[in-house]
MDTraj code that builds the backbone (N, CA, C; nanometers):
import mdtraj as md
import numpy as np

residues = "LYS ILE THR THR VAL GLN PHE GLY ILE PRO SER VAL THR PRO LYS VAL TRP GLN PRO HIS GLN GLY PRO VAL LYS ALA LEU PHE VAL GLY GLN ILE GLY GLU ARG LYS GLY PHE GLY THR LEU LEU GLU ALA VAL LYS ALA LEU ALA PRO HIS VAL THR LEU THR ALA VAL GLY PRO MET VAL PRO THR ALA GLU ARG VAL TYR ALA PRO TYR ARG ASP LEU PHE THR TRP ILE PRO PRO GLN THR ARG ASP GLU VAL TYR LYS ILE MET GLN GLU HIS ASP VAL LEU VAL LEU PRO SER ILE PHE GLU GLY GLN ALA LEU VAL THR LEU GLU ALA MET ALA ASN GLY LEU PRO VAL ILE VAL THR PRO ASN THR GLY ALA ALA GLN HIS VAL THR ASP ASN GLY PHE VAL ILE PRO ILE ASN ASP SER GLY ALA LEU VAL MET ALA LEU GLN GLN PHE LEU GLN ASP PRO VAL LEU LEU ALA GLU MET GLY ASN LYS SER VAL GLN VAL VAL LYS PRO LEU THR TRP GLU LYS TYR THR ASP ALA ILE THR GLN LYS ILE TYR ILE".split()
xyz = np.array([
    [4.8026, 1.3936, 0.1345],
    [4.7177, 1.3572, 0.0469],
    [4.5687, 1.3825, 0.0995],
    [4.4873, 1.4110, 0.0228],
    [4.3650, 1.4412, 0.0337],
    [4.2727, 1.3349, -0.0581],
    [4.1918, 1.2622, 0.0010],
    [4.1091, 1.1550, -0.0737],
    [3.9564, 1.2063, -0.0426],
    [3.8706, 1.2123, -0.1302],
    [3.7350, 1.2265, -0.1263],
    [3.6625, 1.1035, -0.1109],
    [3.5734, 1.0642, -0.0430],
    [3.5091, 0.9497, -0.0326],
    [3.3616, 0.9706, -0.0120],
    [3.2998, 0.9185, -0.1257],
    [3.1512, 0.9723, -0.1402],
    [3.0647, 0.8713, -0.0503],
    [2.9684, 0.9547, 0.0018],
    [2.8778, 0.8902, 0.0897],
    [2.7912, 0.7918, 0.0116],
    [2.7523, 0.6874, 0.0932],
    [2.6373, 0.6014, 0.0223],
    [2.5186, 0.6487, 0.0252],
    [2.4280, 0.5698, -0.0511],
    [2.2941, 0.5905, -0.0518],
    [2.2059, 0.4975, 0.0273],
    [2.0903, 0.5072, 0.0664],
    [2.0105, 0.4156, 0.1184],
    [1.9562, 0.3125, 0.0046],
    [1.9123, 0.1978, 0.0651],
    [1.8588, 0.1051, -0.0283],
    [1.7032, 0.1317, -0.0432],
    [1.6443, 0.2149, -0.1389],
    [1.5203, 0.2073, -0.1079],
    [1.4345, 0.1955, -0.2804],
    [1.3059, 0.1963, -0.2841],
    [1.2606, 0.1617, -0.3965],
    [1.1905, 0.2910, -0.4400],
    [1.2656, 0.3539, -0.5624],
    [1.2516, 0.4733, -0.6033],
    [1.1033, 0.5107, -0.6389],
    [1.0542, 0.6131, -0.6435],
    [0.9282, 0.6944, -0.6807],
    [0.9148, 0.6355, -0.8374],
    [0.7809, 0.5835, -0.8443],
    [0.7370, 0.5405, -0.9631],
    [0.6480, 0.6793, -1.0279],
    [0.7133, 0.7139, -1.1333],
    [0.6337, 0.8389, -1.1852],
    [0.5032, 0.8209, -1.2545],
    [0.4209, 0.8949, -1.2312],
    [0.2802, 0.9071, -1.3237],
    [0.2786, 1.0066, -1.3908],
    [0.1855, 1.0257, -1.4980],
    [0.1751, 1.1413, -1.5723],
    [0.1517, 1.2569, -1.4859],
    [0.2094, 1.3833, -1.4999],
    [0.2227, 1.4682, -1.3882],
    [0.0931, 1.6129, -1.4435],
    [0.0282, 1.6212, -1.3419],
    [-0.0757, 1.7357, -1.3618],
    [-0.0605, 1.8184, -1.2345],
    [-0.1054, 1.9438, -1.2573],
    [-0.1020, 2.0231, -1.1465],
    [0.0101, 2.0879, -1.1342],
    [0.0289, 2.1609, -1.0036],
    [0.1712, 2.2256, -0.9614],
    [0.2772, 2.1353, -0.9273],
    [0.3923, 2.2066, -0.9625],
    [0.5151, 2.1305, -0.9400],
    [0.5348, 2.1318, -0.7761],
    [0.5649, 2.0020, -0.7146],
    [0.5446, 1.9846, -0.5643],
    [0.7087, 1.9872, -0.5230],
    [0.7494, 2.1043, -0.4900],
    [0.9032, 2.1061, -0.4300],
    [0.9113, 2.0615, -0.3085],
    [1.0224, 2.0126, -0.2610],
    [1.0546, 1.9970, -0.1369],
    [1.1953, 2.0182, -0.0899],
    [1.1785, 2.0794, 0.0280],
    [1.3077, 2.1251, 0.0970],
    [1.3356, 2.0409, 0.2177],
    [1.4397, 1.9736, 0.2617],
    [1.4755, 1.8948, 0.3856],
    [1.6063, 1.9410, 0.4237],
    [1.5822, 1.9963, 0.5575],
    [1.6937, 2.0465, 0.6310],
    [1.6767, 2.1716, 0.7166],
    [1.7822, 2.2133, 0.7912],
    [1.7337, 2.3213, 0.8721],
    [1.7107, 2.4318, 0.8047],
    [1.5785, 2.4918, 0.8439],
    [1.5286, 2.6107, 0.7861],
    [1.5821, 2.7211, 0.8399],
    [1.6589, 2.7778, 0.7359],
    [1.7144, 2.8936, 0.7584],
    [1.8047, 2.9715, 0.6412],
    [1.8698, 3.0699, 0.6538],
    [1.9289, 3.1344, 0.5477],
    [2.0618, 3.0519, 0.4994],
    [2.1432, 2.9987, 0.6029],
    [2.2668, 2.9103, 0.5325],
    [2.2247, 2.8056, 0.4393],
    [2.1019, 2.7532, 0.4515],
    [2.0338, 2.6887, 0.3486],
    [1.9830, 2.7195, 0.2393],
    [1.9707, 2.8653, 0.2129],
    [1.9232, 2.9411, 0.1042],
    [1.7672, 2.9388, 0.1101],
    [1.7071, 2.9130, 0.2250],
    [1.5815, 2.9224, 0.2634],
    [1.4881, 3.0533, 0.2022],
    [1.5467, 3.1524, 0.2175],
    [1.4950, 3.2847, 0.1776],
    [1.4923, 3.2980, 0.0259],
    [1.5987, 3.2486, -0.0374],
    [1.6104, 3.2403, -0.1914],
    [1.5197, 3.1391, -0.2503],
    [1.4752, 3.0192, -0.1827],
    [1.3607, 2.9351, -0.2241],
    [1.2238, 3.0027, -0.2120],
    [1.1999, 3.0645, -0.1169],
    [1.0701, 3.1404, -0.0808],
    [1.0458, 3.2357, -0.1837],
    [1.1507, 3.3397, -0.2185],
    [1.1307, 3.4282, -0.3294],
    [1.0893, 3.3546, -0.4767],
    [1.1495, 3.2469, -0.5064],
    [1.1111, 3.1819, -0.6171],
    [0.9704, 3.1024, -0.6073],
    [0.9505, 3.0717, -0.5183],
    [0.7998, 3.0020, -0.4957],
    [0.7094, 3.1042, -0.4889],
    [0.7406, 3.2172, -0.4112],
    [0.6521, 3.3469, -0.4461],
    [0.6465, 3.3611, -0.5805],
    [0.7323, 3.3885, -0.6593],
    [0.7168, 3.4283, -0.8138],
    [0.6262, 3.3182, -0.9016],
    [0.6157, 3.2065, -0.8504],
    [0.5858, 3.0954, -0.9342],
    [0.4361, 3.0485, -0.8447],
    [0.3914, 3.0781, -0.7580],
    [0.2635, 3.0370, -0.6891],
    [0.1792, 3.1026, -0.7615],
    [0.0445, 3.0123, -0.7809],
    [0.0346, 2.8481, -0.7211],
    [0.0872, 2.7560, -0.8143],
    [0.1648, 2.7718, -0.9144],
    [0.2090, 2.6648, -1.0038],
    [0.3233, 2.5934, -0.9326],
    [0.3865, 2.6322, -0.8415],
    [0.4692, 2.5657, -0.7629],
    [0.4488, 2.5637, -0.6260],
    [0.4300, 2.4405, -0.5326],
    [0.4174, 2.4550, -0.4046],
    [0.5405, 2.3928, -0.3290],
    [0.5382, 2.4247, -0.2145],
    [0.6536, 2.4128, -0.1266],
    [0.6322, 2.3450, -0.0090],
    [0.7125, 2.2337, 0.0524],
    [0.6783, 2.1662, 0.1696],
    [0.8454, 2.1619, 0.2013],
    [0.8420, 2.2210, 0.3605],
    [0.9685, 2.2264, 0.4117],
    [0.9721, 2.1367, 0.5276],
    [1.0879, 2.0373, 0.5364],
    [1.0792, 1.9462, 0.6477],
    [1.2159, 1.9731, 0.7276],
    [1.1862, 1.9890, 0.8614],
    [1.2997, 2.0074, 0.9380],
    [1.3077, 2.1014, 1.0324],
    [1.4098, 2.1043, 1.1247],
    [1.3928, 2.2327, 1.2437],
    [1.4051, 2.3679, 1.1748],
    [1.3586, 2.4570, 1.2366],
    [1.3717, 2.6042, 1.2230],
    [1.4645, 2.6775, 1.3040],
    [1.5534, 2.7427, 1.2300],
    [1.6624, 2.8266, 1.3220],
    [1.5720, 2.9157, 1.4076],
    [1.6329, 2.9424, 1.5400],
    [1.5424, 3.0304, 1.6134],
    [1.4872, 3.1685, 1.5614],
    [1.5369, 3.2133, 1.4657],
    [1.4825, 3.3193, 1.4172],
    [1.3760, 3.3197, 1.2903],
    [1.3843, 3.1962, 1.2537],
    [1.3165, 3.1467, 1.1048],
    [1.1629, 3.1937, 1.1373],
    [1.1034, 3.1682, 1.2226],
    [0.9419, 3.1811, 1.2409],
    [0.9067, 3.3297, 1.2307],
    [0.9994, 3.4188, 1.2850],
    [0.9689, 3.5546, 1.2727],
    [1.0311, 3.6040, 1.1420],
    [1.1300, 3.5571, 1.0879],
    [1.1941, 3.6006, 0.9669],
    [1.0978, 3.5528, 0.8690],
    [1.0426, 3.4317, 0.8579],
    [0.9716, 3.3856, 0.7366],
    [0.8084, 3.4093, 0.7472],
    [0.7809, 3.4689, 0.8616],
    [0.6303, 3.5004, 0.8987],
    [0.5593, 3.5350, 0.7628],
    [0.6183, 3.6620, 0.6941],
    [0.5417, 3.7073, 0.5691],
    [0.5305, 3.6033, 0.4551],
    [0.5941, 3.4933, 0.4672],
    [0.5822, 3.3852, 0.3714],
    [0.5232, 3.2823, 0.3995],
    [0.4528, 3.2590, 0.5219],
    [0.4148, 3.1358, 0.5900],
    [0.2984, 3.0912, 0.4900],
    [0.2256, 3.1609, 0.4286],
    [0.1129, 3.0969, 0.3395],
    [0.1932, 3.0377, 0.2182],
    [0.3210, 3.0405, 0.1937],
    [0.3814, 2.9896, 0.0609],
    [0.4330, 2.8607, 0.0846],
    [0.4297, 2.8113, 0.2167],
    [0.4873, 2.6613, 0.2176],
    [0.4243, 2.5976, 0.3511],
    [0.4304, 2.4526, 0.3485],
    [0.3880, 2.3738, 0.4446],
    [0.4979, 2.3325, 0.5312],
    [0.4985, 2.3669, 0.6651],
    [0.6061, 2.3170, 0.7235],
    [0.6014, 2.1798, 0.8044],
    [0.6748, 2.0781, 0.7987],
    [0.6760, 1.9569, 0.8909],
    [0.7980, 1.9618, 0.9536],
    [0.8037, 1.9333, 1.0975],
    [0.9037, 1.9531, 1.1862],
    [0.9856, 1.8234, 1.1380],
    [1.1049, 1.8121, 1.2200],
    [1.1828, 1.7077, 1.1865],
    [1.1255, 1.5576, 1.2024],
    [1.1537, 1.4539, 1.1022],
    [1.1016, 1.3353, 1.0903],
    [1.2134, 1.2252, 1.0824],
    [1.1532, 1.1126, 1.1120],
    [1.2566, 0.9960, 1.1090],
    [1.2842, 1.0054, 0.9321],
    [1.4117, 0.9042, 0.9286],
    [1.4569, 0.8942, 0.7845],
    [1.3553, 0.8165, 0.6926],
    [1.2950, 0.7155, 0.7641],
    [1.1908, 0.6516, 0.6911],
    [1.0642, 0.7413, 0.6412],
    [1.0213, 0.8258, 0.7262],
    [0.9023, 0.9343, 0.6990],
    [0.9519, 1.0249, 0.5969],
    [1.0809, 1.0620, 0.6137],
    [1.1347, 1.1606, 0.5279],
    [1.1351, 1.0894, 0.3634],
    [1.1664, 0.9658, 0.3684],
    [1.1574, 0.9096, 0.2207],
    [1.0183, 0.8768, 0.1865],
    [0.9115, 0.8747, 0.2510],
    [0.7667, 0.8584, 0.2357],
    [0.7370, 1.0012, 0.1712],
    [0.7823, 1.1129, 0.2494],
    [0.7425, 1.2501, 0.1937],
    [0.8186, 1.2627, 0.0476],
    [0.9675, 1.2487, 0.0484],
    [0.9937, 1.2431, -0.0925],
    [0.9283, 1.1827, -0.2049],
    [0.8758, 1.0728, -0.1710],
    [0.7950, 1.0177, -0.2815],
    [0.6639, 1.0796, -0.3317],
    [0.6072, 1.1775, -0.2433],
    [0.4937, 1.2686, -0.2708],
    [0.5272, 1.3648, -0.3363],
    [0.6550, 1.4214, -0.3487],
    [0.6963, 1.5496, -0.4197],
    [0.7579, 1.5111, -0.5642],
    [0.7915, 1.6287, -0.6316],
    [0.8505, 1.6252, -0.7717],
    [0.9850, 1.6648, -0.7729],
    [1.0481, 1.7494, -0.6928],
    [1.1641, 1.7802, -0.6924],
    [1.2327, 1.8267, -0.5502],
    [1.3554, 1.7933, -0.5228],
    [1.4204, 1.8574, -0.4083],
    [1.4833, 1.9620, -0.4460],
    [1.4734, 2.0650, -0.3513],
    [1.5419, 2.1774, -0.3901],
    [1.6096, 2.2206, -0.2583],
    [1.7539, 2.2353, -0.2872],
    [1.8410, 2.2697, -0.1573],
    [1.9351, 2.3707, -0.2209],
    [1.9204, 2.5176, -0.1975],
    [1.9865, 2.6248, -0.2355],
    [2.0888, 2.6777, -0.1461],
    [2.1540, 2.5858, -0.0717],
    [2.2464, 2.6174, 0.0267],
    [2.3536, 2.7293, -0.0149],
    [2.3821, 2.8040, 0.0944],
    [2.5031, 2.8980, 0.0706],
    [2.6319, 2.8297, 0.1322],
    [2.6054, 2.7591, 0.2257],
    [2.7178, 2.6858, 0.2858],
    [2.6598, 2.5311, 0.3372],
    [2.7551, 2.4349, 0.3013],
    [2.7346, 2.2965, 0.3307],
    [2.8611, 2.2251, 0.3061],
    [2.8688, 2.1060, 0.3980],
    [2.9492, 2.0164, 0.3636],
    [2.9320, 1.9292, 0.2602],
    [2.8703, 1.8272, 0.2512],
    [2.8006, 1.7476, 0.1589],
    [2.6685, 1.7061, 0.1890],
    [2.5685, 1.7532, 0.1442],
    [2.4287, 1.7270, 0.2064],
    [2.3911, 1.5870, 0.1644],
    [2.3807, 1.4895, 0.2407],
    [2.3332, 1.3710, 0.2233],
    [2.1708, 1.3706, 0.1769],
    [2.1142, 1.4680, 0.1976],
    [1.9674, 1.4397, 0.1654],
    [1.9743, 1.4575, 0.0072],
    [2.0663, 1.5371, -0.0647],
    [2.0578, 1.5471, -0.2083],
    [2.0613, 1.3851, -0.2768],
    [2.1596, 1.3324, -0.2071],
    [2.1826, 1.1810, -0.2641],
    [2.0577, 1.0963, -0.2165],
    [1.9975, 1.0945, -0.1102],
    [1.8952, 1.0464, -0.0573],
    [1.7706, 1.0737, -0.1532],
    [1.7472, 1.1992, -0.1884],
    [1.6410, 1.2391, -0.2798],
    [1.6554, 1.1714, -0.4168],
    [1.7722, 1.1734, -0.4547],
    [1.8122, 1.1059, -0.6031],
    [1.7871, 0.9339, -0.5919],
    [1.8127, 0.8898, -0.4922],
    [1.7854, 0.7355, -0.4690],
    [1.6387, 0.7212, -0.4767],
    [1.5587, 0.8188, -0.4160],
    [1.4258, 0.8031, -0.4064],
    [1.3634, 0.8642, -0.5488],
    [1.4245, 0.8752, -0.6494],
    [1.3815, 0.8967, -0.7589],
    [1.3443, 1.0436, -0.8100],
    [1.3957, 1.1531, -0.7163],
    [1.3711, 1.2756, -0.7401],
    [1.4800, 1.3464, -0.8089],
    [1.4537, 1.4284, -0.9228],
    [1.5433, 1.5350, -0.9704],
    [1.5751, 1.6420, -0.8537],
    [1.6801, 1.6948, -0.8859],
    [1.7355, 1.7982, -0.7576],
    [1.7662, 1.9258, -0.8305],
    [1.7574, 2.0469, -0.7375],
    [1.8037, 2.1825, -0.7705],
    [1.8805, 2.2190, -0.6656],
    [2.0395, 2.2183, -0.6828],
    [2.1120, 2.2581, -0.5686],
    [2.1995, 2.3651, -0.6192],
    [2.2815, 2.4017, -0.5339],
    [2.3921, 2.5117, -0.5422],
    [2.5330, 2.4275, -0.5382],
    [2.6484, 2.4897, -0.6093],
    [2.7605, 2.4330, -0.5973],
    [2.8173, 2.4103, -0.4558],
    [2.7407, 2.4831, -0.3829],
    [2.7853, 2.4539, -0.2064],
    [2.7216, 2.3569, -0.1510],
    [2.6445, 2.2750, -0.2131],
    [2.5890, 2.1634, -0.1407],
    [2.6683, 2.0507, -0.1405],
    [2.7786, 2.0444, -0.2064],
    [2.8636, 1.9191, -0.1922],
    [2.8212, 1.8211, -0.3021],
    [2.6908, 1.8532, -0.3833],
    [2.6375, 1.7443, -0.4548],
    [2.6487, 1.7879, -0.5992],
    [2.7102, 1.9009, -0.6398],
    [2.7008, 1.9332, -0.7654],
    [2.7467, 1.8365, -0.8656],
    [2.8691, 1.7660, -0.8281],
    [2.9212, 1.6451, -0.9236],
    [2.8211, 1.5425, -0.9533],
    [2.7417, 1.5384, -0.8882],
    [2.6237, 1.4048, -0.8986],
    [2.5140, 1.4799, -0.9771],
    [2.4993, 1.6127, -1.0229],
    [2.3912, 1.6577, -1.0978],
    [2.4338, 1.6868, -1.2296],
    [2.3717, 1.6115, -1.3324],
    [2.4308, 1.6308, -1.4578],
    [2.3158, 1.6637, -1.5351],
    [2.2559, 1.5486, -1.6019],
    [2.1067, 1.5562, -1.6629],
    [1.9953, 1.5215, -1.5875],
    [2.0309, 1.5117, -1.4493],
    [1.9259, 1.4694, -1.3406],
    [1.8723, 1.6010, -1.2451],
    [1.8961, 1.7119, -1.3017],
    [1.8549, 1.8398, -1.2061],
    [1.9371, 1.9630, -1.2600],
    [1.9348, 2.0643, -1.1756],
    [2.0081, 2.1783, -1.2004],
    [2.0924, 2.2264, -1.0792],
    [2.1980, 2.3007, -1.1315],
    [2.2963, 2.3481, -1.0248],
    [2.2751, 2.4894, -1.0567],
    [2.2534, 2.5457, -0.9587],
    [2.2171, 2.7116, -0.9642],
    [2.3079, 2.7937, -0.8862],
    [2.3455, 2.9192, -0.9007],
    [2.4299, 2.9858, -0.8253],
    [2.3655, 3.0066, -0.6813],
    [2.4508, 3.0519, -0.5824],
    [2.3827, 3.0697, -0.4493],
    [2.3088, 3.2163, -0.4492],
    [2.2165, 3.2308, -0.3977],
    [2.1394, 3.3687, -0.3717],
    [2.0758, 3.4127, -0.4867],
    [2.0354, 3.3232, -0.5946],
    [1.9960, 3.3556, -0.7076],
    [1.8535, 3.3055, -0.7353],
    [1.7591, 3.3682, -0.6735],
    [1.6227, 3.3431, -0.6977],
    [1.5745, 3.3224, -0.8245],
    [1.6232, 3.4220, -0.9112],
    [1.5798, 3.4092, -1.0641],
    [1.6350, 3.2891, -1.1226],
    [1.7650, 3.2227, -1.1039],
    [1.8016, 3.1117, -1.1532],
    [1.7359, 2.9969, -1.0916],
    [1.6608, 3.0066, -0.9942],
    [1.5883, 2.9052, -0.9312],
    [1.4488, 2.9086, -0.9822],
    [1.3983, 3.0221, -1.0207],
    [1.2661, 3.0496, -1.0996],
    [1.2683, 2.9605, -1.2307],
    [1.3812, 2.9958, -1.3011],
    [1.4153, 2.9531, -1.4330],
    [1.4194, 2.8108, -1.4431],
    [1.4790, 2.7552, -1.3408],
    [1.4813, 2.5943, -1.3109],
    [1.3569, 2.5306, -1.3060],
    [1.2848, 2.5969, -1.2044],
    [1.1594, 2.5266, -1.1880],
    [1.0663, 2.5451, -1.2986],
    [1.0685, 2.6726, -1.3725],
    [0.9838, 2.7031, -1.4966],
    [1.0037, 2.5924, -1.5971],
    [1.1170, 2.5216, -1.6123],
    [1.1579, 2.4239, -1.7026],
    [1.0721, 2.2964, -1.6717],
    [1.0517, 2.2586, -1.5447],
    [0.9345, 2.1448, -1.4875],
    [0.8038, 2.1863, -1.5584],
    [0.7651, 2.3158, -1.5147],
    [0.6392, 2.3628, -1.5455],
    [0.6170, 2.3312, -1.6900],
    [0.6888, 2.4002, -1.7756],
    [0.6783, 2.3899, -1.9300],
    [0.6732, 2.2543, -1.9674],
    [0.7777, 2.1729, -1.9098],
    [0.7745, 2.0148, -1.9433],
    [0.7611, 1.9352, -1.8450],
    [0.6558, 1.8718, -1.8041],
    [0.6511, 1.8009, -1.6834],
    [0.6825, 1.6766, -1.7074],
    [0.7219, 1.6261, -1.8127],
    [0.7804, 1.4882, -1.8500],
    [0.9344, 1.5006, -1.8282],
    [1.0071, 1.6157, -1.8107],
    [1.1165, 1.6317, -1.7726],
    [1.1396, 1.5884, -1.6097],
    [1.0478, 1.6029, -1.5488],
    [1.0466, 1.5527, -1.3925],
    [1.0681, 1.4016, -1.3848],
    [0.9896, 1.3301, -1.4633],
    [1.0069, 1.2119, -1.4669],
    [1.1478, 1.1780, -1.5248],
    [1.1869, 1.2101, -1.6285],
    [1.3066, 1.1451, -1.7002],
    [1.4158, 1.2145, -1.6201],
    [1.4197, 1.3188, -1.5454],
    [1.5224, 1.3624, -1.4442],
    [1.5282, 1.2698, -1.3219],
    [1.4048, 1.2353, -1.2832],
    [1.3889, 1.1507, -1.1678],
    [1.4461, 1.0204, -1.1930],
    [1.4362, 0.9596, -1.3134],
    [1.4817, 0.8309, -1.3121],
    [1.6420, 0.8431, -1.3564],
    [1.6865, 0.9462, -1.4070],
    [1.8256, 0.9477, -1.4102],
    [1.8902, 0.9519, -1.2870],
    [1.8328, 1.0247, -1.2042],
    [1.8725, 1.0471, -1.0609],
    [1.9181, 0.9096, -0.9869],
    [1.8115, 0.8210, -1.0092],
    [1.8249, 0.6845, -0.9495],
    [1.9704, 0.6238, -1.0156],
    [1.9735, 0.6279, -1.1333],
    [2.0981, 0.5641, -1.2003],
    [2.2454, 0.6299, -1.1574],
    [2.2425, 0.7468, -1.1480],
    [2.3614, 0.8526, -1.1100],
    [2.4038, 0.7892, -0.9650],
    [2.2996, 0.7710, -0.8926],
    [2.3595, 0.7486, -0.7442],
    [2.3607, 0.5876, -0.7027],
    [2.3263, 0.5096, -0.8201],
    [2.3215, 0.3641, -0.7945],
    [2.4550, 0.3064, -0.7426],
    [2.5589, 0.3575, -0.8166],
    [2.6993, 0.3008, -0.7843],
    [2.7254, 0.3322, -0.6194],
    [2.6641, 0.4464, -0.5539],
    [2.7052, 0.4902, -0.4232],
    [2.6368, 0.4003, -0.3272],
    [2.7206, 0.3189, -0.2638],
    [2.6663, 0.2172, -0.1573],
    [2.7343, 0.2542, -0.0347],
    [2.6939, 0.2354, 0.0715],
    [2.7276, 0.2687, 0.2228],
    [2.8474, 0.1226, 0.2226],
    [2.8383, 0.0252, 0.1590],
    [2.9607, -0.0895, 0.1691],
    [3.0788, -0.0293, 0.0947],
    [3.0620, 0.0384, -0.0275],
    [3.1747, 0.0917, -0.0940],
    [3.2321, 0.2218, -0.0087],
    [3.1433, 0.2839, 0.0647],
    [3.2061, 0.3996, 0.1570],
    [3.2708, 0.3529, 0.2716],
    [3.2187, 0.2524, 0.3193],
    [3.2851, 0.1577, 0.4368],
    [3.4290, 0.1002, 0.3796],
    [3.4405, 0.0527, 0.2721],
    [3.5703, -0.0042, 0.2108],
    [3.6365, 0.0869, 0.1996],
    [3.6020, 0.2237, 0.1274],
    [3.6951, 0.3256, 0.1128],
    [3.7557, 0.3788, 0.2038],
    [3.6913, 0.3856, 0.3069],
    [3.7369, 0.4458, 0.4456],
    [3.8279, 0.3700, 0.5198],
    [3.7882, 0.2382, 0.5309],
    [3.8852, 0.1484, 0.5803],
    [4.0243, 0.1324, 0.5047],
    [4.0207, 0.1328, 0.3751],
    [4.1529, 0.1382, 0.2985],
    [4.2156, 0.2552, 0.3396],
    [4.1484, 0.3758, 0.3350],
    [4.2514, 0.4882, 0.3484],
    [4.2902, 0.5086, 0.4834],
    [4.2308, 0.4568, 0.5858],
    [4.2870, 0.4700, 0.7357],
    [4.3835, 0.3758, 0.7587],
    [4.3582, 0.2469, 0.7146],
    [4.4558, 0.1562, 0.7656],
    [4.5546, 0.1180, 0.6669],
    [4.5776, 0.1677, 0.5661],
    [4.6891, 0.1528, 0.4552],
    [4.8076, 0.2390, 0.4959],
])
top = md.Topology()
chain = top.add_chain()
for i, resn in enumerate(residues, 1):
    res = top.add_residue(resn, chain, resSeq=i)
    for name in ("N", "CA", "C"):
        top.add_atom(name, md.element.get_by_symbol(name[0]), res)
traj = md.Trajectory(xyz[None], top)
C-alpha cells in the first residue's frame, strides 16, 4: 500500500494585500539551476521586463553564475536565508514561481500559499493538487505558458490579491499536527 501524507504549513500571518501598482514582483525560492526550471523563468522575465521583476532566493548550483551571467540584470539574487527571513521576503512579493523540471514535493509552494501568495508551478513540483483557483500549473520548460500566466496578473492586478487570499484557504487544513498524526498512524498501525 502507498499512502500520501501532505506536509504541514507554518503558522504565519498571511500577506495583507494592498491595491497593486507597478510591476508584478515574482519570487523564486530554491536551488538556482536548471532542475528547478530557472532558465525557463528567466526567459519569461526577459519577455516581460520591466513589467515583471524577479527575486531569486537560494544557493546557486556550481555552474549557475556562468550560465545565468547574460541574465544577471534580470534578477536580484539573495543567498540562502533563514525560514523567517524567507517568509518576510515572501510578504514583499506578489507571486511565487517554481517551474521545476524535477522535484519531490516543494514545501516552499505551501509556505508561499500560507503567506498569502498565488503560485505558478509545474506538475513536477508535487504541489499541483493544491493549485486550483489560487495560481497556475504550467508545463515544464514552457516559458510561453509562464509568460501567459504572468500576463494575466499584469492585465488584472486584482487577481493577485484574489488568488493570494484563496491560497491561504487552500492550505489552511494542512497542519504539522495532522502530518504527524498521519505519519504516526501509518507507521504504527
